[in-house]
LOSELO-286442 format. One record per atom (N, C-alpha, C, CB): atom name; x, y, z. Coordinates in steps of 0.02 Angstrom, whole numbers, always signed. Glycine has a CB too. Layout:
+------+--------+--------+--------+
| site |      u |      v |      w |
+------+--------+--------+--------+
|   CA |      X |      Y |      Z |
...
+------+--------+--------+--------+
//
This chain:
+------+--------+--------+--------+
| site |      u |      v |      w |
+------+--------+--------+--------+
|    N |   +230 |   +355 |   -330 |
|   CA |   +169 |   +317 |   -323 |
|    C |   +117 |   +364 |   -295 |
|   CB |   +179 |   +255 |   -277 |
|    N |    +63 |   +371 |   -330 |
|   CA |    +11 |   +415 |   -305 |
|    C |    -56 |   +380 |   -310 |
|   CB |     +9 |   +481 |   -344 |
|    N |   -100 |   +399 |   -266 |
|   CA |   -167 |   +370 |   -264 |
|    C |   -214 |   +422 |   -235 |
|   CB |   -169 |   +304 |   -222 |
|    N |   -272 |   +428 |   -265 |
|   CA |   -322 |   +475 |   -240 |
|    C |   -339 |   +459 |   -167 |
|   CB |   -385 |   +474 |   -284 |
|    N |   -343 |   +510 |   -126 |
|   CA |   -361 |   +500 |    -56 |
|    C |   -434 |   +518 |    -48 |
|   CB |   -316 |   +544 |     -9 |
|    N |   -473 |   +471 |    -23 |
|   CA |   -542 |   +483 |     -6 |
|    C |   -559 |   +443 |    +56 |
|   CB |   -590 |   +465 |    -66 |
|    N |   -623 |   +438 |    +73 |
|   CA |   -640 |   +406 |   +137 |
|    C |   -632 |   +330 |   +136 |
|   CB |   -710 |   +422 |   +155 |
|    N |   -621 |   +300 |    +78 |
|   CA |   -615 |   +227 |    +76 |
|    C |   -545 |   +201 |    +59 |
|   CB |   -663 |   +200 |    +27 |
|    N |   -502 |   +244 |    +33 |
|   CA |   -434 |   +222 |    +18 |
|    C |   -389 |   +281 |     +3 |
|   CB |   -434 |   +174 |    -42 |
|    N |   -324 |   +268 |     +1 |
|   CA |   -277 |   +321 |    -16 |
|    C |   -206 |   +296 |     -8 |
|   CB |   -289 |   +381 |    +28 |
|    N |   -159 |   +337 |    -27 |
|   CA |    -88 |   +321 |    -19 |
|    C |    -49 |   +386 |    -15 |
|   CB |    -63 |   +277 |    -78 |
|    N |     +4 |   +385 |    +25 |
|   CA |    +49 |   +442 |    +30 |
|    C |   +120 |   +416 |    +32 |
|   CB |    +33 |   +486 |    +93 |
|    N |   +166 |   +456 |     +6 |
|   CA |   +236 |   +437 |     +7 |
|    C |   +279 |   +498 |    +21 |
|   CB |   +257 |   +405 |    -61 |
|    N |   +335 |   +487 |    +55 |
|   CA |   +383 |   +540 |    +68 |
|    C |   +452 |   +510 |    +73 |
|   CB |   +364 |   +578 |   +133 |
|    N |   +496 |   +531 |    +30 |
|   CA |   +566 |   +509 |    +27 |
|    C |   +570 |   +433 |    +28 |
|   CB |   +606 |   +539 |    +86 |
|    N |   +579 |   +402 |    +87 |
|   CA |   +588 |   +330 |    +89 |
|    C |   +531 |   +295 |   +127 |
|   CB |   +654 |   +312 |   +122 |
|    N |   +474 |   +329 |   +133 |
|   CA |   +417 |   +299 |   +167 |
|    C |   +355 |   +298 |   +123 |
|   CB |   +403 |   +336 |   +232 |
|    N |   +316 |   +246 |   +129 |
|   CA |   +254 |   +240 |    +90 |
|    C |   +200 |   +211 |   +135 |
|   CB |   +265 |   +195 |    +27 |
|    N |   +142 |   +241 |   +133 |
|   CA |    +85 |   +217 |   +172 |
|    C |    +25 |   +213 |   +126 |
|   CB |    +70 |   +264 |   +233 |
|    N |    -11 |   +158 |   +131 |
|   CA |    -73 |   +151 |    +93 |
|    C |   -126 |   +122 |   +139 |
|   CB |    -64 |   +106 |    +30 |
|    N |   -188 |   +138 |   +126 |
|   CA |   -242 |   +111 |   +168 |
|    C |   -303 |    +99 |   +125 |
|   CB |   -258 |   +158 |   +226 |
|    N |   -346 |    +56 |   +151 |
|   CA |   -409 |    +40 |   +118 |
|    C |   -460 |    +20 |   +171 |
|   CB |   -399 |    -17 |    +65 |
|    N |   -522 |    +35 |   +158 |
|   CA |   -575 |    +11 |   +202 |
|    C |   -618 |    -39 |   +163 |
|   CB |   -619 |    +70 |   +229 |
|    N |   -645 |    -87 |   +198 |
|   CA |   -686 |   -137 |   +164 |
|    C |   -722 |   -181 |   +214 |
|   CB |   -644 |   -179 |   +118 |
|    N |   -759 |   -231 |   +189 |
|   CA |   -800 |   -272 |   +232 |
|    C |   -762 |   -323 |   +275 |
|   CB |   -849 |   -309 |   +190 |
|    N |   -700 |   -339 |   +255 |
|   CA |   -662 |   -389 |   +294 |
|    C |   -587 |   -379 |   +284 |
|   CB |   -683 |   -460 |   +275 |
|    N |   -549 |   -403 |   +332 |
|   CA |   -476 |   -401 |   +327 |
|    C |   -453 |   -442 |   +268 |
|   CB |   -443 |   -426 |   +392 |
|    N |   -485 |   -499 |   +256 |
|   CA |   -465 |   -542 |   +200 |
|    C |   -475 |   -507 |   +133 |
|   CB |   -505 |   -608 |   +201 |
|    N |   -532 |   -474 |   +125 |
|   CA |   -544 |   -438 |    +62 |
|    C |   -496 |   -379 |    +54 |
|   CB |   -617 |   -414 |    +58 |
|    N |   -484 |   -343 |   +108 |
|   CA |   -437 |   -287 |   +104 |
|    C |   -368 |   -311 |    +85 |
|   CB |   -435 |   -249 |   +171 |
|    N |   -347 |   -366 |   +115 |
|   CA |   -281 |   -395 |    +98 |
|    C |   -277 |   -411 |    +24 |
|   CB |   -268 |   -458 |   +140 |
|    N |   -329 |   -443 |     -2 |
|   CA |   -330 |   -461 |    -73 |
|    C |   -326 |   -399 |   -117 |
|   CB |   -394 |   -500 |    -89 |
|    N |   -365 |   -348 |   -101 |
|   CA |   -364 |   -286 |   -141 |
|    C |   -295 |   -253 |   -138 |
|   CB |   -418 |   -237 |   -116 |
|    N |   -266 |   -249 |    -79 |
|   CA |   -199 |   -218 |    -74 |
|    C |   -146 |   -258 |   -112 |
|   CB |   -179 |   -213 |     +0 |
|    N |   -150 |   -325 |   -108 |
|   CA |   -102 |   -366 |   -145 |
|    C |   -108 |   -354 |   -220 |
|   CB |   -114 |   -441 |   -130 |
|    N |   -169 |   -348 |   -245 |
|   CA |   -179 |   -340 |   -317 |
|    C |   -166 |   -268 |   -341 |
|   CB |   -250 |   -359 |   -336 |
|    N |   -173 |   -219 |   -298 |
|   CA |   -167 |   -149 |   -321 |
|    C |   -104 |   -116 |   -294 |
|   CB |   -227 |   -110 |   -300 |
|    N |   -101 |   -104 |   -230 |
|   CA |    -45 |    -66 |   -201 |
|    C |    +21 |   -102 |   -209 |
|   CB |    -58 |    -54 |   -127 |
|    N |    +24 |   -166 |   -193 |
|   CA |    +87 |   -202 |   -198 |
|    C |   +111 |   -204 |   -271 |
|   CB |    +79 |   -274 |   -171 |
|    N |    +65 |   -215 |   -316 |
|   CA |    +83 |   -216 |   -387 |
|    C |   +111 |   -148 |   -410 |
|   CB |    +22 |   -234 |   -430 |
|    N |    +80 |    -93 |   -388 |
|   CA |   +104 |    -26 |   -406 |
|    C |   +174 |    -13 |   -377 |
|   CB |    +56 |    +28 |   -381 |
|    N |   +184 |    -33 |   -315 |
|   CA |   +250 |    -24 |   -284 |
|    C |   +303 |    -64 |   -321 |
|   CB |   +248 |    -45 |   -210 |
|    N |   +287 |   -126 |   -338 |
|   CA |   +336 |   -168 |   -374 |
|    C |   +353 |   -138 |   -442 |
|   CB |   +308 |   -239 |   -383 |
|    N |   +303 |   -113 |   -478 |
|   CA |   +316 |    -80 |   -543 |
|    C |   +360 |    -19 |   -534 |
|   CB |   +250 |    -61 |   -577 |
|    N |   +344 |    +21 |   -483 |
|   CA |   +383 |    +82 |   -471 |
|    C |   +455 |    +66 |   -454 |
|   CB |   +351 |   +123 |   -414 |
|    N |   +466 |    +14 |   -413 |
|   CA |   +535 |     -3 |   -395 |
|    C |   +575 |    -26 |   -456 |
|   CB |   +536 |    -58 |   -341 |
|    N |   +543 |    -62 |   -502 |
|   CA |   +578 |    -84 |   -563 |
|    C |   +597 |    -23 |   -606 |
|   CB |   +534 |   -132 |   -604 |
|    N |   +551 |    +26 |   -611 |
|   CA |   +565 |    +85 |   -651 |
|    C |   +618 |   +131 |   -619 |
|   CB |   +501 |   +124 |   -663 |
|    N |   +614 |   +138 |   -554 |
|   CA |   +656 |   +188 |   -520 |
|    C |   +722 |   +160 |   -493 |
|   CB |   +618 |   +217 |   -463 |
|    N |   +725 |    +94 |   -484 |
|   CA |   +784 |    +65 |   -454 |
|    C |   +784 |    +68 |   -378 |
|   CB |   +845 |    +99 |   -480 |
|    N |   +730 |    +92 |   -349 |
|   CA |   +724 |    +95 |   -276 |
|    C |   +719 |    +25 |   -248 |
|   CB |   +662 |   +137 |   -255 |
|    N |   +739 |    +19 |   -185 |
|   CA |   +737 |    -46 |   -151 |
|    C |   +698 |    -37 |    -86 |
|   CB |   +809 |    -73 |   -137 |
|    N |   +649 |    -80 |    -75 |
|   CA |   +612 |    -80 |    -12 |
|    C |   +640 |   -134 |    +33 |
|   CB |   +536 |    -92 |    -25 |
|    N |   +646 |   -118 |    +96 |
|   CA |   +672 |   -166 |   +145 |
|    C |   +613 |   -202 |   +178 |
|   CB |   +716 |   -130 |   +199 |
|    N |   +607 |   -266 |   +164 |
|   CA |   +551 |   -306 |   +189 |
|    C |   +547 |   -305 |   +265 |
|   CB |   +556 |   -378 |   +164 |
|    N |   +604 |   -303 |   +299 |
|   CA |   +603 |   -303 |   +373 |
|    C |   +576 |   -238 |   +402 |
|   CB |   +672 |   -317 |   +400 |
|    N |   +569 |   -186 |   +361 |
|   CA |   +540 |   -123 |   +384 |
|    C |   +466 |   -117 |   +364 |
|   CB |   +579 |    -64 |   +355 |
|    N |   +440 |   -168 |   +333 |
|   CA |   +371 |   -167 |   +309 |
|    C |   +324 |   -192 |   +363 |
|   CB |   +363 |   -209 |   +245 |
|    N |   +269 |   -156 |   +373 |
|   CA |   +220 |   -174 |   +424 |
|    C |   +151 |   -175 |   +391 |
|   CB |   +221 |   -125 |   +485 |
|    N |   +112 |   -226 |   +407 |
|   CA |    +44 |   -233 |   +382 |
|    C |     -2 |   -234 |   +442 |
|   CB |    +35 |   -298 |   +337 |
|    N |    -47 |   -185 |   +448 |
|   CA |    -88 |   -178 |   +508 |
|    C |   -162 |   -177 |   +488 |
|   CB |    -70 |   -114 |   +547 |
|    N |   -203 |   -215 |   +523 |
|   CA |   -275 |   -214 |   +513 |
|    C |   -307 |   -179 |   +573 |
|   CB |   -305 |   -286 |   +504 |
|    N |   -349 |   -130 |   +560 |
|   CA |   -388 |    -98 |   +613 |
|    C |   -460 |   -120 |   +603 |
|   CB |   -382 |    -19 |   +610 |
|    N |   -492 |   -140 |   +657 |
|   CA |   -562 |   -161 |   +653 |
|    C |   -603 |   -126 |   +707 |
|   CB |   -568 |   -238 |   +661 |
|    N |   -667 |   -127 |   +697 |
|   CA |   -710 |    -99 |   +749 |
|    C |   -767 |   -146 |   +763 |
|   CB |   -736 |    -30 |   +730 |
+------+--------+--------+--------+
//
């Protein structure tokens, strides 16, 4: 899973870890964008690769200022 890294979004992965981030006007909008883009990409990748993600190790964090 790869995604261009710039000042508004990006994604990195290493072995069994995946991190993605996005900036936007609200937590609700960011959640929607991540659900439609990042989660969909991860689900497609797991189907192709046979990898399994452990939901109990998944963390969703919002940073605000």
